Chimera marker file (.cmm) of the C-alpha trace (Angstrom):
<marker_set name="trace">
<marker id="1" x="13.279" y="-77.962" z="-81.385" r="1" g="1" b="0" radius="0.5"/>
<marker id="2" x="12.153" y="-81.410" z="-82.590" r="1" g="1" b="0" radius="0.5"/>
<marker id="3" x="10.010" y="-83.729" z="-80.532" r="1" g="1" b="0" radius="0.5"/>
<marker id="4" x="10.159" y="-87.520" z="-81.091" r="1" g="1" b="0" radius="0.5"/>
<marker id="5" x="6.911" y="-89.735" z="-80.717" r="1" g="1" b="0" radius="0.5"/>
<marker id="6" x="7.708" y="-93.343" z="-79.810" r="1" g="1" b="0" radius="0.5"/>
<marker id="7" x="5.451" y="-96.735" z="-79.145" r="1" g="1" b="0" radius="0.5"/>
<marker id="8" x="4.187" y="-96.927" z="-75.857" r="1" g="1" b="0" radius="0.5"/>
<marker id="9" x="3.733" y="-100.667" z="-76.512" r="1" g="1" b="0" radius="0.5"/>
<marker id="10" x="4.057" y="-103.557" z="-78.744" r="1" g="1" b="0" radius="0.5"/>
<marker id="11" x="1.816" y="-103.028" z="-81.612" r="1" g="1" b="0" radius="0.5"/>
<marker id="12" x="1.085" y="-103.542" z="-85.672" r="1" g="1" b="0" radius="0.5"/>
<marker id="13" x="0.607" y="-100.460" z="-87.565" r="1" g="1" b="0" radius="0.5"/>
<marker id="14" x="-3.051" y="-100.353" z="-89.189" r="1" g="1" b="0" radius="0.5"/>
<marker id="15" x="-2.653" y="-97.092" z="-90.901" r="1" g="1" b="0" radius="0.5"/>
<marker id="16" x="-0.312" y="-93.946" z="-91.216" r="1" g="1" b="0" radius="0.5"/>
<marker id="17" x="-2.344" y="-90.887" z="-91.345" r="1" g="1" b="0" radius="0.5"/>
<marker id="18" x="0.363" y="-88.451" z="-91.365" r="1" g="1" b="0" radius="0.5"/>
<marker id="19" x="3.270" y="-87.905" z="-93.837" r="1" g="1" b="0" radius="0.5"/>
<marker id="20" x="6.537" y="-85.700" z="-93.950" r="1" g="1" b="0" radius="0.5"/>
<marker id="21" x="5.530" y="-82.324" z="-94.603" r="1" g="1" b="0" radius="0.5"/>
<marker id="22" x="2.180" y="-82.430" z="-93.008" r="1" g="1" b="0" radius="0.5"/>
<marker id="23" x="1.641" y="-79.828" z="-90.599" r="1" g="1" b="0" radius="0.5"/>
<marker id="24" x="-0.261" y="-81.059" z="-87.419" r="1" g="1" b="0" radius="0.5"/>
<marker id="25" x="-1.908" y="-79.600" z="-83.956" r="1" g="1" b="0" radius="0.5"/>
<marker id="26" x="-1.809" y="-81.090" z="-80.830" r="1" g="1" b="0" radius="0.5"/>
<marker id="27" x="-4.494" y="-84.007" z="-80.619" r="1" g="1" b="0" radius="0.5"/>
<marker id="28" x="-4.015" y="-84.611" z="-84.255" r="1" g="1" b="0" radius="0.5"/>
<marker id="29" x="-3.820" y="-88.407" z="-85.095" r="1" g="1" b="0" radius="0.5"/>
<marker id="30" x="-0.564" y="-89.628" z="-86.715" r="1" g="1" b="0" radius="0.5"/>
<marker id="31" x="-0.946" y="-93.137" z="-86.733" r="1" g="1" b="0" radius="0.5"/>
<marker id="32" x="-3.162" y="-96.200" z="-85.681" r="1" g="1" b="0" radius="0.5"/>
<marker id="33" x="-2.054" y="-99.237" z="-83.759" r="1" g="1" b="0" radius="0.5"/>
<marker id="34" x="-3.660" y="-102.278" z="-82.881" r="1" g="1" b="0" radius="0.5"/>
<marker id="35" x="-2.747" y="-104.288" z="-79.877" r="1" g="1" b="0" radius="0.5"/>
<marker id="36" x="-4.668" y="-107.142" z="-78.076" r="1" g="1" b="0" radius="0.5"/>
<marker id="37" x="-7.484" y="-106.370" z="-80.913" r="1" g="1" b="0" radius="0.5"/>
<marker id="38" x="-8.210" y="-103.060" z="-79.883" r="1" g="1" b="0" radius="0.5"/>
<marker id="39" x="-7.333" y="-99.790" z="-82.239" r="1" g="1" b="0" radius="0.5"/>
<marker id="40" x="-5.420" y="-97.226" z="-80.335" r="1" g="1" b="0" radius="0.5"/>
<marker id="41" x="-4.559" y="-94.044" z="-82.006" r="1" g="1" b="0" radius="0.5"/>
<marker id="42" x="-1.219" y="-92.223" z="-81.406" r="1" g="1" b="0" radius="0.5"/>
<marker id="43" x="-1.929" y="-88.177" z="-81.350" r="1" g="1" b="0" radius="0.5"/>
<marker id="44" x="0.549" y="-85.453" z="-81.386" r="1" g="1" b="0" radius="0.5"/>
<marker id="45" x="1.269" y="-83.946" z="-78.222" r="1" g="1" b="0" radius="0.5"/>
<marker id="46" x="2.591" y="-80.860" z="-80.173" r="1" g="1" b="0" radius="0.5"/>
<marker id="47" x="1.637" y="-78.295" z="-82.955" r="1" g="1" b="0" radius="0.5"/>
<marker id="48" x="4.255" y="-78.414" z="-85.561" r="1" g="1" b="0" radius="0.5"/>
<marker id="49" x="5.276" y="-79.996" z="-89.219" r="1" g="1" b="0" radius="0.5"/>
<marker id="50" x="6.291" y="-83.751" z="-89.600" r="1" g="1" b="0" radius="0.5"/>
<marker id="51" x="9.924" y="-84.297" z="-90.385" r="1" g="1" b="0" radius="0.5"/>
<marker id="52" x="9.811" y="-88.019" z="-90.644" r="1" g="1" b="0" radius="0.5"/>
<marker id="53" x="7.510" y="-90.800" z="-90.319" r="1" g="1" b="0" radius="0.5"/>
<marker id="54" x="9.538" y="-93.938" z="-89.502" r="1" g="1" b="0" radius="0.5"/>
<marker id="55" x="6.957" y="-96.596" z="-89.919" r="1" g="1" b="0" radius="0.5"/>
<marker id="56" x="4.692" y="-98.048" z="-92.497" r="1" g="1" b="0" radius="0.5"/>
<marker id="57" x="1.328" y="-99.988" z="-92.565" r="1" g="1" b="0" radius="0.5"/>
<marker id="58" x="1.600" y="-103.522" z="-91.200" r="1" g="1" b="0" radius="0.5"/>
<marker id="59" x="4.732" y="-103.053" z="-89.422" r="1" g="1" b="0" radius="0.5"/>
<marker id="60" x="4.984" y="-104.514" z="-86.133" r="1" g="1" b="0" radius="0.5"/>
<marker id="61" x="6.811" y="-101.902" z="-83.678" r="1" g="1" b="0" radius="0.5"/>
<marker id="62" x="8.117" y="-102.772" z="-80.194" r="1" g="1" b="0" radius="0.5"/>
<marker id="63" x="7.840" y="-100.210" z="-77.186" r="1" g="1" b="0" radius="0.5"/>
<marker id="64" x="10.317" y="-97.345" z="-77.312" r="1" g="1" b="0" radius="0.5"/>
<marker id="65" x="10.291" y="-97.346" z="-80.997" r="1" g="1" b="0" radius="0.5"/>
<marker id="66" x="10.541" y="-94.089" z="-82.902" r="1" g="1" b="0" radius="0.5"/>
<marker id="67" x="7.189" y="-93.507" z="-84.956" r="1" g="1" b="0" radius="0.5"/>
<marker id="68" x="7.713" y="-89.823" z="-85.969" r="1" g="1" b="0" radius="0.5"/>
<marker id="69" x="9.507" y="-86.744" z="-85.781" r="1" g="1" b="0" radius="0.5"/>
<marker id="70" x="7.595" y="-83.561" z="-85.229" r="1" g="1" b="0" radius="0.5"/>
<marker id="71" x="9.180" y="-80.017" z="-85.132" r="1" g="1" b="0" radius="0.5"/>
<link id1="1" id2="2" r="1" g="1" b="0" radius="0.2"/>
<link id1="2" id2="3" r="1" g="1" b="0" radius="0.2"/>
<link id1="3" id2="4" r="1" g="1" b="0" radius="0.2"/>
<link id1="4" id2="5" r="1" g="1" b="0" radius="0.2"/>
<link id1="5" id2="6" r="1" g="1" b="0" radius="0.2"/>
<link id1="6" id2="7" r="1" g="1" b="0" radius="0.2"/>
<link id1="7" id2="8" r="1" g="1" b="0" radius="0.2"/>
<link id1="8" id2="9" r="1" g="1" b="0" radius="0.2"/>
<link id1="9" id2="10" r="1" g="1" b="0" radius="0.2"/>
<link id1="10" id2="11" r="1" g="1" b="0" radius="0.2"/>
<link id1="11" id2="12" r="1" g="1" b="0" radius="0.2"/>
<link id1="12" id2="13" r="1" g="1" b="0" radius="0.2"/>
<link id1="13" id2="14" r="1" g="1" b="0" radius="0.2"/>
<link id1="14" id2="15" r="1" g="1" b="0" radius="0.2"/>
<link id1="15" id2="16" r="1" g="1" b="0" radius="0.2"/>
<link id1="16" id2="17" r="1" g="1" b="0" radius="0.2"/>
<link id1="17" id2="18" r="1" g="1" b="0" radius="0.2"/>
<link id1="18" id2="19" r="1" g="1" b="0" radius="0.2"/>
<link id1="19" id2="20" r="1" g="1" b="0" radius="0.2"/>
<link id1="20" id2="21" r="1" g="1" b="0" radius="0.2"/>
<link id1="21" id2="22" r="1" g="1" b="0" radius="0.2"/>
<link id1="22" id2="23" r="1" g="1" b="0" radius="0.2"/>
<link id1="23" id2="24" r="1" g="1" b="0" radius="0.2"/>
<link id1="24" id2="25" r="1" g="1" b="0" radius="0.2"/>
<link id1="25" id2="26" r="1" g="1" b="0" radius="0.2"/>
<link id1="26" id2="27" r="1" g="1" b="0" radius="0.2"/>
<link id1="27" id2="28" r="1" g="1" b="0" radius="0.2"/>
<link id1="28" id2="29" r="1" g="1" b="0" radius="0.2"/>
<link id1="29" id2="30" r="1" g="1" b="0" radius="0.2"/>
<link id1="30" id2="31" r="1" g="1" b="0" radius="0.2"/>
<link id1="31" id2="32" r="1" g="1" b="0" radius="0.2"/>
<link id1="32" id2="33" r="1" g="1" b="0" radius="0.2"/>
<link id1="33" id2="34" r="1" g="1" b="0" radius="0.2"/>
<link id1="34" id2="35" r="1" g="1" b="0" radius="0.2"/>
<link id1="35" id2="36" r="1" g="1" b="0" radius="0.2"/>
<link id1="36" id2="37" r="1" g="1" b="0" radius="0.2"/>
<link id1="37" id2="38" r="1" g="1" b="0" radius="0.2"/>
<link id1="38" id2="39" r="1" g="1" b="0" radius="0.2"/>
<link id1="39" id2="40" r="1" g="1" b="0" radius="0.2"/>
<link id1="40" id2="41" r="1" g="1" b="0" radius="0.2"/>
<link id1="41" id2="42" r="1" g="1" b="0" radius="0.2"/>
<link id1="42" id2="43" r="1" g="1" b="0" radius="0.2"/>
<link id1="43" id2="44" r="1" g="1" b="0" radius="0.2"/>
<link id1="44" id2="45" r="1" g="1" b="0" radius="0.2"/>
<link id1="45" id2="46" r="1" g="1" b="0" radius="0.2"/>
<link id1="46" id2="47" r="1" g="1" b="0" radius="0.2"/>
<link id1="47" id2="48" r="1" g="1" b="0" radius="0.2"/>
<link id1="48" id2="49" r="1" g="1" b="0" radius="0.2"/>
<link id1="49" id2="50" r="1" g="1" b="0" radius="0.2"/>
<link id1="50" id2="51" r="1" g="1" b="0" radius="0.2"/>
<link id1="51" id2="52" r="1" g="1" b="0" radius="0.2"/>
<link id1="52" id2="53" r="1" g="1" b="0" radius="0.2"/>
<link id1="53" id2="54" r="1" g="1" b="0" radius="0.2"/>
<link id1="54" id2="55" r="1" g="1" b="0" radius="0.2"/>
<link id1="55" id2="56" r="1" g="1" b="0" radius="0.2"/>
<link id1="56" id2="57" r="1" g="1" b="0" radius="0.2"/>
<link id1="57" id2="58" r="1" g="1" b="0" radius="0.2"/>
<link id1="58" id2="59" r="1" g="1" b="0" radius="0.2"/>
<link id1="59" id2="60" r="1" g="1" b="0" radius="0.2"/>
<link id1="60" id2="61" r="1" g="1" b="0" radius="0.2"/>
<link id1="61" id2="62" r="1" g="1" b="0" radius="0.2"/>
<link id1="62" id2="63" r="1" g="1" b="0" radius="0.2"/>
<link id1="63" id2="64" r="1" g="1" b="0" radius="0.2"/>
<link id1="64" id2="65" r="1" g="1" b="0" radius="0.2"/>
<link id1="65" id2="66" r="1" g="1" b="0" radius="0.2"/>
<link id1="66" id2="67" r="1" g="1" b="0" radius="0.2"/>
<link id1="67" id2="68" r="1" g="1" b="0" radius="0.2"/>
<link id1="68" id2="69" r="1" g="1" b="0" radius="0.2"/>
<link id1="69" id2="70" r="1" g="1" b="0" radius="0.2"/>
<link id1="70" id2="71" r="1" g="1" b="0" radius="0.2"/>
</marker_set>
């Protein structure tokens, strides 16, 4: 079953740590965001394989935007 990882706030993407095909464990950093001059890691809540990464460095994302899909 695929799990969607969505943005919890408006933010700028500082770094994309994972790529499609990468195996991740719960707690691994997927992307690093910046909001209100704070760096915020987006962590995987699941063990699995990254199917899709929907953001790139310097993107500005909105609350609810799809960041990644993990299966």
